[in-house]
RODO-2510 file (C-alpha; in nm, 4 decimals, decimal comma):
residues 435
     n   res          X          Y          Z
     1     x    -1,5382    -0,1403     3,7210
     2     x    -1,2154    -0,1775     3,5638
     3     x    -1,0899     0,0541     3,2960
     4     x    -1,1334     0,1257     2,9361
     5     x    -0,8809     0,1794     2,6849
     6     x    -0,9214     0,1250     2,3329
     7     x    -0,5920     0,1273     2,0953
     8     x    -0,7117     0,1432     1,7298
     9     x    -0,6178    -0,1236     1,5307
    10     x    -0,4501    -0,0468     1,1434
    11     x    -0,7825     0,1244     0,9701
    12     x    -0,9651    -0,0967     0,7439
    13     x    -1,0366     0,0115     0,4695
    14     x    -0,7662     0,3512     0,5302
    15     x    -0,9733     0,6463     0,6826
    16     x    -0,8763     0,9891     0,4514
    17     x    -0,6390     1,1754     0,6762
    18     x    -0,7147     1,4512     0,4988
    19     x    -1,1099     1,5352     0,4208
    20     x    -1,2097     1,6231     0,0922
    21     x    -1,2770     1,9986     0,1827
    22     x    -1,0005     2,0497     0,3025
    23     x    -0,8383     1,8202    -0,0402
    24     x    -0,9632     2,0547    -0,2095
    25     x    -0,9354     2,4241     0,0047
    26     x    -0,5432     2,3137    -0,0048
    27     x    -0,5518     2,1859    -0,2663
    28     x    -0,3146     1,8412    -0,1248
    29     x    -0,1466     1,6873    -0,4091
    30     x    -0,0507     1,3118    -0,3733
    31     x     0,2829     1,3334    -0,3571
    32     x     0,3376     1,0340    -0,1210
    33     x     0,3411     0,7544    -0,3379
    34     x     0,1432     0,4008    -0,2218
    35     x     0,3305     0,2438     0,0559
    36     x     0,4827    -0,0739    -0,0495
    37     x     0,5838    -0,3746     0,2138
    38     x     0,7320    -0,6051    -0,0939
    39     x     1,0171    -0,3080    -0,1985
    40     x     1,2035    -0,2047     0,1551
    41     x     1,4525     0,1024     0,1413
    42     x     1,7437     0,1028     0,3775
    43     x     1,7057     0,3475     0,6072
    44     x     1,8710     0,5005     0,9323
    45     x     1,8494     0,2578     1,2505
    46     x     1,6793     0,5168     1,4837
    47     x     1,3533     0,4388     1,7687
    48     x     1,1766     0,6222     1,9202
    49     x     1,4096     0,6287     2,2445
    50     x     1,7539     0,8184     2,1399
    51     x     2,0199     0,6570     2,1605
    52     x     2,3184     0,8992     2,2545
    53     x     2,6422     0,6377     2,1201
    54     x     2,4442     0,6032     1,8169
    55     x     2,4270     0,9914     1,7714
    56     x     2,7827     1,0784     1,8328
    57     x     2,8863     0,7923     1,6153
    58     x     2,6574     0,9033     1,3566
    59     x     2,7449     1,2815     1,3961
    60     x     3,0903     1,2409     1,3662
    61     x     3,0823     1,0379     1,0555
    62     x     2,9015     1,2820     0,8654
    63     x     3,1741     1,5337     0,9574
    64     x     3,4077     1,3441     0,9017
    65     x     3,2306     1,2545     0,5385
    66     x     3,2648     1,6467     0,5419
    67     x     3,0674     1,8603     0,2526
    68     x     2,8507     2,0356     0,5058
    69     x     2,6647     2,3027     0,4424
    70     x     2,8204     2,5629     0,6583
    71     x     2,5592     2,8883     0,6585
    72     x     2,2162     2,8323     0,7827
    73     x     2,0102     2,8272     0,5065
    74     x     1,8095     3,1445     0,2859
    75     x     1,6186     3,3237     0,4709
    76     x     1,6766     3,2001     0,7982
    77     x     1,8640     3,4255     1,0929
    78     x     2,1600     3,3568     1,1715
    79     x     2,0419     3,3431     1,5743
    80     x     1,6780     3,4498     1,7805
    81     x     1,6695     3,6593     2,0189
    82     x     1,4153     3,7934     2,2270
    83     x     1,2251     3,6602     2,5876
    84     x     1,1897     3,2454     2,4217
    85     x     1,5614     3,2935     2,3865
    86     x     1,6549     3,0543     2,7675
    87     x     1,8065     2,7953     2,8937
    88     x     1,6960     2,6254     3,2221
    89     x     2,0174     2,7213     3,4065
    90     x     1,9365     3,0698     3,3751
    91     x     1,5374     3,0382     3,4707
    92     x     1,5502     3,1195     3,8694
    93     x     1,2925     2,8866     3,8793
    94     x     0,9063     2,8282     3,7758
    95     x     0,7563     3,0932     4,0504
    96     x     0,7319     3,3844     3,7424
    97     x     0,5376     3,1432     3,5565
    98     x     0,2925     3,0234     3,8301
    99     x    -0,0180     3,2203     3,8987
   100     x    -0,1211     3,0617     4,2715
   101     x    -0,4980     3,0844     4,2965
   102     x    -0,7190     3,3343     4,5848
   103     x    -0,9382     3,2549     4,7803
   104     x    -1,1263     3,5400     4,5644
   105     x    -1,0397     3,3888     4,2838
   106     x    -1,1659     3,0519     4,3859
   107     x    -1,5449     3,2093     4,4396
   108     x    -1,5021     3,3737     4,1491
   109     x    -1,4663     3,0346     3,9403
   110     x    -1,7495     2,9307     4,1581
   111     x    -1,9375     3,2080     4,0547
   112     x    -1,8401     3,1279     3,6950
   113     x    -1,9650     2,7939     3,6902
   114     x    -2,2878     2,8834     3,8129
   115     x    -2,3603     3,1065     3,5866
   116     x    -2,2586     2,8750     3,2956
   117     x    -2,4955     2,6005     3,4086
   118     x    -2,7921     2,8328     3,4855
   119     x    -2,7636     2,9113     3,0664
   120     x    -2,8949     2,6035     2,9799
   121     x    -2,5694     2,6182     2,7761
   122     x    -2,3760     2,2566     2,6685
   123     x    -2,0694     2,1768     2,7968
   124     x    -1,8305     2,2489     2,5499
   125     x    -2,0322     2,5520     2,4712
   126     x    -1,8010     2,7327     2,7339
   127     x    -1,6610     3,1314     2,6843
   128     x    -1,4817     3,3685     2,7510
   129     x    -1,8984     3,5059     2,7466
   130     x    -2,0300     3,1835     2,9241
   131     x    -1,8161     3,1224     3,1887
   132     x    -1,7928     3,5385     3,3353
   133     x    -1,4565     3,5639     3,5364
   134     x    -1,4003     3,9613     3,5710
   135     x    -1,1310     4,0004     3,7744
   136     x    -0,9807     3,6968     3,7660
   137     x    -0,9808     3,6745     3,3548
   138     x    -0,7957     4,0065     3,3974
   139     x    -0,4957     3,7700     3,4926
   140     x    -0,5277     3,5081     3,2920
   141     x    -0,4918     3,7121     3,0487
   142     x    -0,1514     3,8534     3,0987
   143     x    -0,0949     3,4638     3,1484
   144     x    -0,2081     3,4248     2,7873
   145     x     0,0268     3,7368     2,6412
   146     x     0,2701     3,5338     2,8934
   147     x     0,2261     3,2136     2,6625
   148     x     0,2173     3,3603     2,3418
   149     x     0,4831     3,7145     2,3427
   150     x     0,6744     3,6364     2,6956
   151     x     0,8776     3,2535     2,7388
   152     x     0,5908     3,0319     2,6423
   153     x     0,4737     2,8615     2,9866
   154     x     0,2004     3,0141     3,1888
   155     x     0,0681     2,7457     3,5330
   156     x    -0,2406     2,8105     3,6840
   157     x    -0,2048     2,6762     4,0897
   158     x    -0,4412     2,5689     4,3717
   159     x    -0,7686     2,4489     4,2074
   160     x    -0,9485     2,2610     4,4612
   161     x    -1,0320     2,0033     4,2130
   162     x    -1,2312     1,7863     4,4698
   163     x    -1,4758     2,0169     4,5219
   164     x    -1,6366     1,9731     4,1916
   165     x    -1,8093     1,6877     3,9954
   166     x    -1,6176     1,5240     3,7164
   167     x    -1,8221     1,7180     3,4670
   168     x    -1,8261     2,0653     3,6376
   169     x    -1,4880     2,0090     3,6684
   170     x    -1,3617     1,9858     3,3080
   171     x    -1,6206     2,2625     3,2217
   172     x    -1,4282     2,4526     3,5134
   173     x    -1,1299     2,3515     3,2818
   174     x    -1,2319     2,4353     2,9432
   175     x    -1,3954     2,7279     3,0817
   176     x    -0,9934     2,8790     3,2431
   177     x    -0,8372     2,7900     2,9284
   178     x    -1,1341     3,0146     2,7154
   179     x    -0,8877     3,2986     2,8273
   180     x    -0,5748     3,1360     2,7442
   181     x    -0,7460     3,0162     2,3670
   182     x    -1,1254     2,9729     2,2729
   183     x    -1,1051     2,7117     2,0120
   184     x    -1,0353     2,3585     2,0837
   185     x    -0,8784     2,1331     1,8362
   186     x    -0,9617     1,7302     1,7509
   187     x    -0,6221     1,4951     1,9381
   188     x    -0,7381     1,1710     1,6882
   189     x    -0,9396     1,0585     1,4123
   190     x    -1,1984     0,9943     1,5947
   191     x    -1,2369     1,4235     1,6666
   192     x    -1,1606     1,3499     2,0287
   193     x    -1,1363     1,7206     2,2211
   194     x    -1,0382     1,5745     2,5691
   195     x    -0,7867     1,3134     2,5960
   196     x    -0,6450     1,1562     2,9483
   197     x    -0,2864     1,0932     2,9707
   198     x    -0,2118     0,8235     3,1778
   199     x    -0,0366     0,5239     3,2994
   200     x     0,0625     0,2693     2,9494
   201     x    -0,1930     0,0343     2,9464
   202     x    -0,1844    -0,3355     3,1026
   203     x    -0,1996    -0,7205     2,8774
   204     x    -0,5852    -0,7353     2,9011
   205     x    -0,5943    -0,3503     2,7479
   206     x    -0,3583    -0,4622     2,3967
   207     x    -0,3755    -0,6319     2,0497
   208     x    -0,2285    -0,9280     2,0356
   209     x     0,0396    -0,8131     1,8225
   210     x     0,1220    -0,5453     2,0961
   211     x     0,1201    -0,8190     2,3584
   212     x     0,4324    -1,0068     2,1337
   213     x     0,5970    -0,6593     2,1465
   214     x     0,5673    -0,5876     2,4851
   215     x     0,7422    -0,8907     2,5865
   216     x     1,0372    -0,6803     2,4675
   217     x     1,0084    -0,4068     2,6615
   218     x     0,9071    -0,5623     3,0020
   219     x     0,8310    -0,1760     3,1476
   220     x     0,5055    -0,1131     2,9748
   221     x     0,3401    -0,4120     3,1829
   222     x     0,4376    -0,2423     3,4817
   223     x     0,2943     0,0983     3,6710
   224     x     0,5553     0,2194     3,5225
   225     x     0,6302     0,4498     3,2897
   226     x     0,9400     0,5006     3,0945
   227     x     1,1445     0,9084     3,0195
   228     x     0,9841     1,0218     2,6573
   229     x     1,2021     1,2128     2,4378
   230     x     1,1377     1,5945     2,3643
   231     x     0,8468     1,6655     2,1265
   232     x     0,5674     1,9040     2,0327
   233     x     0,1815     1,7748     2,0107
   234     x     0,0607     1,7883     1,6248
   235     x    -0,0669     2,0403     1,5619
   236     x    -0,2218     2,3072     1,7979
   237     x    -0,0820     2,6498     1,9367
   238     x    -0,1107     2,6130     2,3235
   239     x    -0,1013     2,2743     2,4712
   240     x    -0,3464     2,2860     2,7880
   241     x    -0,2940     1,9850     3,0897
   242     x    -0,4804     1,9399     3,3603
   243     x    -0,3546     1,7230     3,6716
   244     x    -0,6215     1,5550     3,7970
   245     x    -0,3414     1,3587     3,9938
   246     x     0,0591     1,2299     4,0164
   247     x     0,2547     0,9642     4,0158
   248     x     0,3702     0,8253     4,3007
   249     x     0,7285     0,8352     4,1994
   250     x     0,9355     1,0470     3,9153
   251     x     0,6794     1,2448     3,6015
   252     x     0,8159     1,5440     3,5681
   253     x     0,7212     1,7934     3,2927
   254     x     1,0418     1,9144     3,1539
   255     x     1,0582     2,2201     2,8326
   256     x     1,3068     2,3024     2,6264
   257     x     1,2911     2,6458     2,3917
   258     x     1,3699     2,5707     2,0226
   259     x     1,4799     2,9100     1,9951
   260     x     1,7773     2,8054     2,2158
   261     x     1,8283     2,4662     1,9975
   262     x     1,8309     2,6672     1,6955
   263     x     2,0875     2,9422     1,8246
   264     x     2,3146     2,6793     1,9038
   265     x     2,2667     2,4104     1,6180
   266     x     2,2524     2,7201     1,4160
   267     x     2,6131     2,8241     1,5472
   268     x     2,7679     2,4880     1,5703
   269     x     2,6173     2,3033     1,2876
   270     x     2,3934     2,4932     1,0516
   271     x     2,3962     2,1798     0,8290
   272     x     2,1208     2,0795     1,0219
   273     x     1,9278     2,3401     0,9850
   274     x     1,9125     2,2657     0,6147
   275     x     1,7993     1,9744     0,7091
   276     x     1,5200     2,0597     0,9496
   277     x     1,4124     2,2564     0,6917
   278     x     1,3256     2,0533     0,3980
   279     x     0,9948     1,9512     0,2880
   280     x     1,0843     1,6016     0,3026
   281     x     1,0253     1,4042     0,6325
   282     x     0,7736     1,1551     0,6295
   283     x     0,4823     1,1762     0,8844
   284     x     0,3449     0,8279     0,9223
   285     x     0,0009     0,8697     0,9634
   286     x    -0,0930     0,5101     1,0794
   287     x    -0,3150     0,3105     0,8770
   288     x    -0,5038     0,6179     0,7098
   289     x    -0,5140     0,7519     0,3748
   290     x    -0,2038     0,8487     0,2350
   291     x    -0,0110     0,6049     0,4614
   292     x     0,2247     0,8936     0,5274
   293     x     0,2530     1,3152     0,4069
   294     x     0,6046     1,4970     0,4037
   295     x     0,6726     1,8501     0,5474
   296     x     0,9509     2,0230     0,7122
   297     x     0,9726     2,0304     1,0722
   298     x     1,1448     2,3399     1,1035
   299     x     0,9952     2,6752     0,9862
   300     x     1,0989     3,0674     0,9872
   301     x     0,8122     3,3133     0,9003
   302     x     0,7494     3,6376     0,9960
   303     x     1,0450     3,6246     1,2269
   304     x     0,9439     3,3329     1,3937
   305     x     1,0634     3,0116     1,4716
   306     x     0,8001     2,7172     1,4125
   307     x     0,9836     2,3629     1,5261
   308     x     0,6925     2,0863     1,5242
   309     x     0,6881     1,7003     1,5550
   310     x     0,6203     1,3773     1,7184
   311     x     0,8765     1,1788     1,7430
   312     x     0,6761     0,8600     1,7291
   313     x     0,5268     1,0076     1,4015
   314     x     0,8719     0,9915     1,2703
   315     x     1,0790     0,6881     1,4727
   316     x     0,7478     0,4746     1,5185
   317     x     0,7204     0,3455     1,8626
   318     x     0,7369    -0,0237     2,0961
   319     x     0,3640    -0,0431     2,0996
   320     x     0,3129     0,1486     1,7906
   321     x     0,5699     0,0109     1,5201
   322     x     0,6068     0,2504     1,1758
   323     x     0,4215     0,1097     0,9294
   324     x     0,5348    -0,1214     0,6977
   325     x     0,6657     0,0161     0,2977
   326     x     0,6624     0,3741     0,3838
   327     x     1,0074     0,6440     0,3761
   328     x     1,2376     0,6076     0,6863
   329     x     1,4526     0,8968     0,7695
   330     x     1,8295     0,9474     0,6111
   331     x     2,0941     0,9381     0,8005
   332     x     2,1285     1,3129     0,7959
   333     x     1,7716     1,3544     0,9363
   334     x     1,8560     1,1341     1,1818
   335     x     2,0622     1,2747     1,3057
   336     x     1,9274     1,5925     1,3041
   337     x     1,6014     1,4509     1,5105
   338     x     1,8865     1,3585     1,7816
   339     x     2,0674     1,7136     1,7982
   340     x     1,7215     1,8296     1,8716
   341     x     1,6274     1,6620     2,1700
   342     x     2,0344     1,5994     2,3343
   343     x     2,0489     1,9936     2,2603
   344     x     1,7228     2,0591     2,4333
   345     x     1,8041     1,8459     2,6968
   346     x     2,1015     2,0247     2,7607
   347     x     1,8942     2,3840     2,8435
   348     x     1,6248     2,1923     2,9977
   349     x     1,4249     2,3631     3,2259
   350     x     1,2294     2,1051     3,4810
   351     x     0,8802     2,1867     3,6724
   352     x     0,7325     2,0631     3,9875
   353     x     0,3263     1,9489     3,8959
   354     x     0,0797     1,9598     4,1507
   355     x    -0,2783     1,8443     4,1550
   356     x    -0,5207     2,0933     4,0152
   357     x    -0,2205     2,2369     3,8177
   358     x    -0,3159     2,3045     3,4679
   359     x    -0,0446     2,4815     3,2604
   360     x    -0,0278     2,6639     2,9269
   361     x     0,2562     2,5989     2,6557
   362     x     0,3461     2,7317     2,3724
   363     x     0,3464     2,4594     2,0987
   364     x     0,5046     2,6772     1,8518
   365     x     0,8168     2,7614     2,0253
   366     x     0,8335     2,4711     2,3400
   367     x     0,9092     2,1275     2,3141
   368     x     0,8098     1,9081     2,6155
   369     x     0,8910     1,5407     2,7373
   370     x     0,8860     1,4098     3,0973
   371     x     1,0787     1,2403     3,3312
   372     x     1,0389     0,8360     3,4145
   373     x     0,6973     0,7596     3,6402
   374     x     0,5900     0,5118     3,8902
   375     x     0,2489     0,5038     4,0269
   376     x     0,1161     0,2653     4,2886
   377     x    -0,2104     0,1639     4,4585
   378     x    -0,3028     0,5436     4,5867
   379     x    -0,1275     0,7404     4,3645
   380     x    -0,1478     0,7104     4,0027
   381     x    -0,0438     0,9677     3,6721
   382     x    -0,3277     1,1529     3,5042
   383     x    -0,3690     1,4681     3,3106
   384     x    -0,6295     1,5917     3,0430
   385     x    -0,5088     1,7042     2,7517
   386     x    -0,6544     1,9791     2,5139
   387     x    -0,5208     2,1541     2,2208
   388     x    -0,5688     2,5535     2,1764
   389     x    -0,5976     2,8014     1,9249
   390     x    -0,6390     3,1585     1,9914
   391     x    -0,6921     3,3010     1,6251
   392     x    -0,5666     3,6960     1,6850
   393     x    -0,2293     3,5913     1,9098
   394     x    -0,1653     3,2329     1,7071
   395     x     0,1929     3,3194     1,4962
   396     x     0,1622     3,3923     1,1560
   397     x     0,1563     3,0629     0,9938
   398     x     0,3883     2,8999     0,7442
   399     x     0,1626     2,7572     0,4168
   400     x     0,2299     2,3538     0,5022
   401     x     0,1080     2,4390     0,8918
   402     x    -0,2020     2,6337     0,7810
   403     x    -0,2968     2,3279     0,6298
   404     x    -0,2222     2,0756     0,9716
   405     x    -0,3880     2,3076     1,1969
   406     x    -0,7044     2,3746     1,0262
   407     x    -0,7119     1,9669     0,9902
   408     x    -0,7306     2,0103     1,3888
   409     x    -0,9730     2,3224     1,4197
   410     x    -1,1245     2,3812     1,1406
   411     x    -1,2315     2,0167     0,9662
   412     x    -1,6174     1,9865     1,0498
   413     x    -1,6407     1,6914     0,8211
   414     x    -1,4630     1,4636     1,1727
   415     x    -1,7536     1,4627     1,4253
   416     x    -1,6564     1,5736     1,7409
   417     x    -1,6569     1,4032     2,0852
   418     x    -1,6211     1,5545     2,3905
   419     x    -1,7010     1,2977     2,6709
   420     x    -1,7461     1,5900     2,8836
   421     x    -1,8706     1,3154     3,1433
   422     x    -1,7785     0,9889     3,0502
   423     x    -1,8922     0,6097     3,1973
   424     x    -1,7122     0,5032     3,4968
   425     x    -1,4257     0,3542     3,3804
   426     x    -1,3896     0,4987     3,0592
   427     x    -1,0636     0,6432     2,9832
   428     x    -1,0770     0,9256     2,7048
   429     x    -0,7453     0,8461     2,5691
   430     x    -0,8242     0,6280     2,1880
   431     x    -0,4307     0,5974     2,1011
   432     x    -0,0553     0,6933     2,2257
   433     x    -0,0562     0,9943     1,9869
   434     x     0,0067     1,3080     1,9092
   435     x    -0,2162     1,2313     1,5812
***
């Protein structure tokens, strides 16, 4: 059976981005004006893929024009310190982040799975209590502390996933991840709780509009996927990724510390800290109501910096162009967005990836991307993503992010779709997005 991938068309009629309950609880104000396709405004030229030459020219022009702020905004620190301030060249390898499962660990996982299956609970009801790991669980909780309070990354390696059915593998994944964080979030409008990240779709999977776009971007029509720019997922405190299989070439996971990016920009271009912290960045909702919303990318609260954004929601994507009639980015915003990418690239840390890996990333403090990859007939990149929230360990959220987190983790008006055991050929991913 050929795989089924569904790319959503613009919603008709537009579905509400915020449920009625969230609108009432958070007193959401409709500050955005409707999309105006008849009167487009002039905004900065910037695409999904960062262009270094354009970035450098824009930066030089703004510096030459003068009048830029020389200190960070009031209330923001001149520099951050702590374990989250790191550079890839000073981490001395990835072994510090990896827990290699022992035979005893794997036996304990099998026992936990048996206990869960004997409980009569559904697959989405797995938790620390229903999936007991008395010894491994202690190590996993140490990894949790490393994710939330350390350098922001943990990898569990050595899961023999071929021993499990598709359903049991998801239960094991959720059982282990519950020791990092027990709450899971909705990753799209549909309410998908599990999302597949794999090869870009072929022509038969695309709409007519997307096919015409692919003519301009022929790499989308191959078993090759280009590199992705640095971003975070919007929104979750921990990003969980299970590697079901790896590509034939490339596809390395790359991380960078937002705190290191902050320190460099605060020292060299504090005006960009002002730009990133202003609550006027237009996030595209891609056909929902409102058509866009505004908030800052950068937040500082309780001694912690958050840098939270998906570039696709700010620039559009070759397969998902920006909604017509909504605001674009200013020159200052375009420069700041690219400055984050190229500064992160400068301090990046590449990690290896093996089938069976479960990686947990502090999405509040780390940016991530990946290298280009190529599949072949026997090796295809396939990850399964979950968004995780630990109510006790999650950092204190700024008001704008409280609303964003509530939409993902607390909104009961949208349905939940686990697709723990999807039919053959069904791929859980419905859109190439971070919602």
